[in-house]
C-alpha positions in Angstrom: 6.2 -26.2 69.7 8.1 -22.9 69.8 5.8 -21.6 72.5 6.4 -24.8 74.5 10.2 -24.4 74.1 10.0 -20.8 75.3 8.0 -21.8 78.4 10.5 -24.6 79.2 13.4 -22.2 78.8 11.9 -19.7 81.2 11.1 -22.5 83.7 14.7 -23.8 83.5 16.2 -20.3 84.1 13.8 -19.8 87.0 14.7 -23.1 88.5 18.4 -22.2 88.2 17.8 -18.9 89.9 16.0 -20.6 92.8 18.7 -23.2 93.1 21.4 -20.5 93.3 19.5 -18.3 95.7 16.5 -19.7 97.5 13.6 -17.3 98.1 13.7 -15.4 101.3 10.5 -13.4 101.1 9.6 -14.0 104.7 10.2 -10.7 106.4 11.6 -9.2 103.1 10.7 -5.8 101.7 10.2 -7.7 98.4 12.2 -9.3 95.6 14.5 -7.3 93.4 15.7 -9.0 90.2 19.2 -8.0 89.0 20.0 -8.8 85.3 23.7 -8.3 84.4 24.9 -8.6 80.8 28.0 -10.8 81.1 31.1 -11.7 83.1 34.0 -11.5 80.5 34.3 -7.8 81.6 35.3 -8.1 85.3 33.2 -5.2 86.5 29.9 -6.8 85.6 30.5 -9.8 87.8 31.5 -7.4 90.6 28.5 -5.1 89.9 26.0 -8.0 90.1 27.3 -9.2 93.5 27.6 -5.6 94.9 24.0 -4.8 93.9 22.7 -8.0 95.4 24.6 -7.4 98.7 23.4 -3.8 98.8 19.8 -4.8 98.2 20.0 -7.5 100.9 21.6 -4.9 103.3 18.5 -2.8 102.9 16.1 -5.7 103.6 15.2 -6.9 100.2 15.4 -10.3 98.7 17.7 -10.2 95.6 18.4 -12.5 92.8 21.2 -11.8 90.3 21.8 -13.5 87.0 24.5 -12.9 84.3 23.6 -13.5 80.6 26.9 -14.3 78.9 26.3 -11.5 76.4 23.3 -13.4 75.0 20.1 -11.4 74.8 17.9 -14.5 74.6 19.4 -15.8 77.9 18.9 -12.4 79.5 15.3 -12.2 78.4 14.7 -15.6 80.0 16.3 -14.5 83.2 14.1 -11.4 83.4 11.0 -13.4 82.7 12.0 -15.7 85.5 12.3 -12.7 87.9 8.8 -11.6 86.9 7.4 -15.1 87.4 8.9 -15.1 90.9 7.1 -11.9 91.8 9.9 -9.3 91.5 8.8 -5.9 92.8 11.5 -4.1 90.8 14.1 -4.9 88.2 17.7 -3.5 87.8 18.9 -4.3 84.3 22.3 -3.9 82.7 21.1 -4.7 79.2 22.9 -6.3 76.3 21.0 -4.8 73.5 17.6 -3.3 72.7 16.4 -6.9 72.2 15.5 -6.7 75.9 12.6 -4.3 75.2 10.0 -7.1 75.0 10.7 -8.0 78.6 10.8 -4.3 79.7 7.3 -4.0 78.1 6.2 -7.1 80.0 7.4 -5.6 83.3 5.5 -2.4 82.6 2.3 -4.4 81.9 2.8 -6.1 85.3 3.4 -2.8 87.1 7.0 -3.7 87.8 9.4 -0.6 87.6 12.7 -1.0 85.8 16.0 0.8 86.5 18.3 0.8 83.5 21.7 0.2 85.1 24.8 1.8 83.5 23.5 1.0 80.0 20.5 2.8 78.6 17.7 0.5 77.3 17.2 1.9 73.8 14.0 1.9 71.8 11.8 1.6 74.8 9.2 3.9 76.4 8.3 1.4 79.1 10.6 2.5 81.9 11.4 5.8 83.6 14.8 5.7 85.2 18.4 5.3 84.2 21.4 5.5 86.6 25.0 5.6 85.3 28.2 7.5 85.4 28.8 10.7 83.4 29.8 8.7 80.4 30.5 11.7 78.2 33.0 12.8 80.9 34.6 9.3 80.7 35.5 10.0 77.1 36.6 13.6 78.0 39.0 12.1 80.7 40.4 9.7 78.1 40.9 12.4 75.5 42.4 14.8 78.0 44.9 12.1 79.1 46.1 11.8 75.5 46.2 15.6 75.1 48.4 16.0 78.2 50.6 13.0 77.6 51.4 14.0 74.0 51.5 17.7 74.9 49.2 18.4 72.0 49.0 22.1 72.8 52.7 22.3 71.7 52.5 19.9 68.8 53.0 21.1 65.2 51.8 20.2 61.7 55.4 19.6 60.7 55.7 16.7 63.2 52.1 15.6 64.0 51.4 13.1 66.6 49.7 9.9 65.3 46.7 8.1 66.8 44.4 5.3 66.0 40.9 4.9 67.3 38.9 2.1 68.9 35.3 2.2 70.3 33.1 -0.1 72.4 30.2 -2.2 71.3 27.7 -0.6 68.9 24.9 -2.2 70.9 25.9 -0.3 74.0 24.6 3.3 74.0 27.4 4.2 76.4 30.0 3.5 73.7 28.8 6.5 71.7 29.1 8.9 74.6 32.6 7.6 75.5 33.7 8.2 71.9 32.0 11.6 71.6 33.5 12.8 74.9 37.0 11.8 73.7 36.4 13.5 70.3 35.3 16.7 72.1 38.9 17.0 73.3 40.8 15.4 70.3 39.0 16.7 67.3 40.3 20.2 67.4 43.8 18.9 67.3 42.9 16.6 64.4 41.3 19.4 62.5 44.4 21.6 63.0 46.6 18.9 61.7 48.8 18.4 64.8 47.1 15.0 65.5 46.8 12.6 62.6 44.4 9.6 62.6 45.6 6.3 61.1 42.7 4.0 60.2 39.0 4.8 60.1 38.1 8.2 61.5 34.5 8.9 62.5 34.4 12.6 63.5 31.6 11.7 65.9 29.5 8.7 66.7 26.8 10.1 64.4 29.0 9.0 61.5 27.7 5.5 62.0 29.3 3.9 59.0 32.8 4.7 60.2 31.9 4.3 63.9 31.0 0.7 63.1 34.4 0.2 61.6 36.1 1.1 64.9 33.5 -0.5 67.2 34.3 -3.7 69.1 31.4 -6.2 69.1 30.1 -7.0 72.5 33.3 -5.4 74.0 35.2 -8.6 73.1 38.9 -8.0 73.6 40.0 -10.7 71.1 38.2 -8.8 68.4 40.1 -5.6 69.3 43.4 -7.5 69.3 42.8 -8.9 65.8 41.9 -5.4 64.6 45.1 -3.9 66.1 47.2 -6.7 64.5 45.6 -5.9 61.2 46.3 -2.2 61.6 49.9 -2.9 62.5 50.3 -4.9 59.3 48.2 -2.4 57.2 47.5 1.3 57.7 49.9 1.7 60.6 52.8 -0.3 59.1 54.8 2.7 58.0 54.2 5.0 61.0 54.9 4.9 64.7 51.8 5.3 66.8 51.9 7.8 69.6 48.5 7.0 71.1 45.6 4.5 70.9 42.1 5.6 72.1 40.9 2.4 73.7 37.4 2.5 75.4 38.0 0.1 78.3 40.6 -2.0 80.1 40.2 -5.4 78.5 40.4 -3.8 75.1 43.4 -1.8 76.2 45.2 -4.9 77.4 44.4 -6.7 74.2 45.7 -3.8 72.1 48.9 -3.7 74.2 49.4 -7.5 73.7 49.2 -6.9 69.9 51.6 -3.9 70.1 54.2 -5.8 72.1 54.3 -8.5 69.4 55.6 -5.9 67.1 59.3 -5.1 67.5 58.6 -1.4 67.0 56.7 -1.2 70.2 58.2 -3.8 72.4 60.0 -1.3 74.6 58.2 1.9 73.6 54.4 1.6 73.8 52.1 4.4 72.7 49.7 6.1 75.1 46.8 3.6 75.6 43.7 4.6 77.4 41.3 2.5 79.3 38.3 2.4 81.7 37.0 0.5 84.7 40.3 0.3 86.8 40.5 -3.5 86.5 43.2 -4.8 88.7 45.2 -6.3 85.8 45.2 -2.8 84.1 46.2 -1.2 87.4 49.2 -3.6 87.4 50.0 -2.7 83.8 49.8 1.0 84.6 52.1 0.5 87.6 54.8 -1.1 85.4 54.5 1.4 82.5 52.2 -0.5 80.1 48.7 0.9 79.9 48.9 4.6 80.4 45.6 5.4 82.2 42.2 4.1 83.2 39.0 5.7 84.4 37.9 4.6 87.9 34.2 4.3 88.2 33.3 3.4 91.8 30.6 0.8 91.1 30.0 0.3 94.8 28.7 3.9 94.9 26.7 3.2 91.7 25.1 0.1 93.3 24.3 2.0 96.4 22.8 4.9 94.4 20.7 2.4 92.4 19.3 0.9 95.6 18.6 4.4 97.0 16.7 5.0 93.7 14.9 1.7 94.0 13.7 2.4 97.5 12.3 5.8 96.5 10.6 4.4 93.5 9.0 1.6 95.6 7.9 4.2 98.1 6.0 6.0 95.4 8.3 9.0 94.9 8.6 10.6 91.4 10.3 13.4 89.7 12.0 16.0 91.9 10.9 14.0 95.0 13.8 11.6 94.2 17.1 12.7 95.7 20.3 10.6 95.4 23.3 11.8 97.3 26.4 12.1 95.1 24.4 12.0 91.8 23.1 14.8 89.6 20.2 14.7 87.1 21.6 14.7 83.6 19.1 17.4 82.4 20.4 19.8 85.1 23.9 19.8 83.6 22.9 19.9 79.9 23.4 16.1 79.3 19.7 15.1 79.0 20.5 13.3 75.7 22.2 10.6 77.8 18.7 9.5 78.8 17.3 9.5 75.3 16.0 6.0 74.5 14.9 6.9 71.0 11.3 6.7 72.3 11.5 9.2 75.2 13.9 10.7 77.6 14.1 8.9 80.9 15.1 10.6 84.2 18.9 10.0 84.3 21.2 10.2 87.3 24.9 10.6 86.8 27.8 9.9 89.1 31.3 11.3 88.8 34.4 9.4 87.5 38.1 9.6 88.5 41.1 9.5 86.0 43.9 7.3 87.1 47.5 7.2 85.9 50.7 6.0 87.6 51.3 9.4 89.0 47.8 10.7 89.6 45.0 9.2 91.6 46.6 5.7 91.5 45.5 5.0 95.1 41.9 5.9 94.5 40.5 2.4 93.7 42.5 0.9 96.5 41.3 3.5 99.0 37.7 2.7 97.9 38.3 -1.1 98.6 37.5 -1.7 95.0 39.6 -5.0 95.0 39.7 -8.0 97.3 43.0 -9.0 98.9 43.2 -12.0 96.6 42.8 -9.8 93.6 45.5 -7.3 94.4 48.0 -10.0 95.6 47.4 -12.0 92.4 48.2 -8.9 90.4 51.5 -8.4 92.2 50.5 -5.7 94.8 51.9 -6.2 98.3 49.2 -4.3 100.1 45.8 -2.7 99.8 47.4 0.7 99.1 48.7 -0.4 95.7 52.2 -1.1 96.9 54.4 -3.4 94.9 
């Protein structure tokens, strides 16, 4: 009975895919299946559509599905791609629960590109493409360092920070945090920066890391935790900074802070990531302090350049991706460690954004549609207000 249910689920997912995007194999270079994790973080919806458009521009047929942060759903979607004869899969995974389908792809000779999230506990794929996620954390940490002038801070009047991290099921969350700690930990150790709440010195301190992690990147979870901190450990202090791993979490934290009279007109430095248009609007008006712009159009383009070369039979040093570096070549090979092997990992650069630095970068890259920037209160595509 369970087997019958599983088969029916796969067929239903496949039927939904076909209904949404009819097969166009005639004259196509082959089908690429694109599995994205969810849509509650804006970038994943955008990434899926950008990958699909880039694949079709290069002559492939492409199907994209989003999984609502549910690994069972994503597994069914990947199975449907395989049933429809996909030649290659691009997977932004939810968790290592996807490994069964990655193993199925390997058995069927279908290469897999892990897209912006490593697929942990698998030896059944060979390539990972992402941004320099350790550097994302460094950029966030450096923004706090500079905004609080930590180099001039003293132990007599230490600055105060609390820490948030991303989802414990997303390998990137660990690199974001460790990158930030590479900048902030020396100030914490010297006593000029004081942590309120749980303090993992690195992501290797898993017990404490889980205490600051945000399950499935859900912003409401972060908001509740911030509210609890304000009524608990942070009640008798004034926070100078909050390390927030991405934009939705940053905005949720700010919402909790603004409900506290102490911060209504004097927010701490709050970091972010992804340059979501709502966070850009917040930065423009003095809310969120900074974000990290990751040009996902370039990541999608690089992923398809990689896909073309894989399907052409290239391997190892034969693969060249303009604008990307191999992680091993810059001493970051651990980013490609799945726990079962190290996969070849390509890294793209990121851009820090504040109100006074690089603010125009996402607009110049046409990262937003006209509707998006007008709805956010911008008057033009240059970020004018």
